[in-house]
C-alpha positions in Angstrom: -5.6 -16.1 1.7 -3.2 -13.5 0.2 -1.3 -13.2 3.4 -0.7 -16.9 3.8 0.4 -17.0 0.1 3.0 -14.3 0.9 4.3 -16.3 3.9 4.4 -19.4 1.7 6.5 -17.6 -0.9 9.0 -16.5 1.8 9.3 -20.1 3.0 9.9 -21.2 -0.5 12.4 -18.5 -1.4 14.5 -19.1 1.8 14.0 -22.8 2.6 17.2 -23.2 4.6 16.4 -20.4 7.0 13.4 -22.0 8.7 13.9 -24.2 11.7 11.1 -26.4 12.9 10.9 -25.0 16.4 8.2 -22.7 17.9 10.5 -21.5 20.7 12.7 -19.7 18.1 9.9 -18.3 16.0 9.5 -14.6 15.6 6.3 -13.0 17.0 5.4 -11.4 13.7 5.8 -12.2 10.0 7.6 -8.9 9.1 10.3 -9.7 11.8 10.7 -13.3 10.5 10.8 -12.2 6.9 13.6 -9.6 7.6 15.5 -12.2 9.5 15.5 -14.8 6.7 16.2 -12.2 4.0 19.3 -11.3 6.0 20.4 -14.9 5.9 19.5 -15.7 9.5 17.2 -18.5 10.7 13.9 -18.3 12.6 11.6 -21.0 13.9 8.3 -22.2 12.6 5.6 -24.8 13.3 2.2 -25.6 11.8 0.5 -22.8 13.8 3.1 -20.0 13.3 1.7 -18.8 10.0 -1.9 -19.0 11.4 -0.9 -16.9 14.4 0.8 -14.3 12.2 -2.4 -14.1 10.1 -4.6 -13.7 13.1 -2.4 -11.0 14.6 -2.4 -9.1 11.3 -6.2 -9.2 11.4 -6.1 -7.6 14.9 -7.0 -10.8 16.7 -5.2 -12.2 19.7 -3.4 -15.4 18.6 -1.9 -16.1 22.0 -2.6 -19.7 23.1 -4.4 -20.5 19.8 -3.3 -23.8 18.4 -4.6 -27.2 17.5 -4.3 -29.6 20.4 -5.3 -33.3 20.3 -7.9 -32.7 17.7 -9.3 -29.4 19.1 -8.3 -25.8 19.6 -6.8 -24.1 22.6 -7.0 -20.4 23.4 -10.2 -19.8 21.5 -10.9 -16.5 23.2 -13.9 -14.1 23.0 -12.3 -12.0 20.2 -12.1 -15.1 18.0 -15.6 -16.2 18.9 -16.8 -12.9 17.4 -15.4 -13.7 14.0 -15.2 -17.5 14.0 -17.3 -20.5 14.9 -15.8 -23.7 16.2 -17.3 -26.8 14.7 -16.8 -30.3 16.0 -19.7 -32.2 14.4 -21.3 -32.3 11.0 -19.9 -30.9 7.8 -16.3 -31.9 7.2 -15.9 -33.5 10.6 -14.8 -37.2 10.4 -13.6 -36.9 6.8 -10.1 -36.6 5.4 -9.2 -33.4 3.6 -9.5 -35.1 0.3 -13.0 -36.6 1.2 -14.2 -33.2 2.6 -13.0 -31.4 -0.5 -14.7 -33.9 -2.8 -18.0 -33.5 -0.9 -17.7 -29.7 -1.0 -17.6 -29.5 2.8 -14.6 -27.2 3.3 -14.5 -23.5 2.8 -11.4 -21.3 2.0 -9.9 -20.2 5.3 -11.2 -23.1 7.4 -8.6 -23.8 10.2 -8.5 -27.5 10.6 -7.5 -29.7 13.5 -7.0 -33.5 13.1 -8.2 -36.3 15.3 -5.8 -37.2 18.0 -3.1 -34.8 16.7 -1.6 -31.6 17.9 -1.6 -30.0 14.4 -3.3 -27.2 12.6 -3.6 -26.2 9.0 -5.7 -23.7 6.9 -7.6 -24.9 3.9 -6.5 -22.9 0.8 -9.6 -23.4 -1.4 -7.3 -24.9 -4.1 -8.1 -28.6 -4.5 -6.6 -30.6 -1.6 -4.0 -27.9 -0.7 -3.6 -26.5 2.8 -1.2 -24.0 4.4 1.0 -25.4 7.1 4.5 -24.6 8.4 5.1 -27.7 10.4 6.6 -31.2 10.1 5.0 -32.1 6.8 6.3 -28.9 5.2 9.7 -29.6 6.7 9.7 -33.2 5.2 8.8 -31.6 1.8 11.8 -29.4 2.2 9.5 -26.4 1.7 9.6 -27.2 -2.0 6.1 -25.7 -2.3 6.5 -23.2 0.5 3.9 -24.0 3.1 1.2 -24.7 0.5 1.0 -28.5 0.5 -1.3 -31.1 -1.2 -2.7 -33.1 1.8 -3.9 -35.9 -0.5 -0.2 -36.7 -0.9 1.3 -36.0 2.5 1.6 -39.5 4.0 1.2 -38.5 7.7 -2.1 -36.7 7.0 -3.5 -38.3 3.8 -5.8 -40.6 5.9 -6.1 -38.4 9.0 -9.7 -37.5 9.9 -10.7 -33.9 10.6 -12.0 -33.6 14.2 -12.6 -29.8 14.5 -12.6 -26.7 12.4 -12.7 -23.0 13.0 -14.7 -21.3 10.3 -15.0 -17.6 9.6 -18.5 -16.2 10.2 
């Protein structure tokens, strides 16, 4: 989780330099960080920090994002290190309910029922990493580390699928 914490700090330190737009996002975190530290803007969405983390781990993040409650682009490299789960465990619960029942693990990548949205569970209470709309509405006051028991859009949203590290 250290890498996502670094990204979160960069978002927090340069809140006005992040534009909610995937088309304008840099392909790597070092490029995005250099850009915002130079006072320029770059794009972000919920999946951008996840893709940067996957790329850093040597995995192919192309096409990987949460789509309508599932995941797209779950290729053979990802299958070697992650398992996709769409039943049992945290499925059907909110983040808060799943945390209270001990069903989430640090690093779980979560997709929500009926939504094109992806977050990573931090292992810290109800907090998840996300760089999308909820972070934007929070004005990045907490970087991308947000308490999903308080984010109105997702407070009651049910988990429909997770990718869990093997």
